[in-house]
C-alpha angles and dihedrals in degrees: 000000000000119000086231096068126132125221118232136172114232123180111215131192104256091240091052092048091051091050089049091050091050093045088049090057094044093050100034090234127124122250089246090055089051094049093045090052092049092049090047090050089050094048092046088053091050088050091053091049091051090051089051089051089051091051092052096042092108095050115110116263118237114202116227092231092054092046091052093047089050090054089052092047091052092049096248092117 
């Protein structure tokens, strides 16, 4: 663990805490290491999603109301 870590209080569901403790034992990683890895993975996924939004920024926007009216017009609704 880095010397630049921050302490935080996190309240976990008891079943999740037990699962983390068991995984900690099986993987020889601390609960903190497992939680940090999970948070990193989630943030990386968010970063990927944001990149996709940036790529699609120039695409035309279709309003929901217009879309639904089109479904009705086409006999789908």
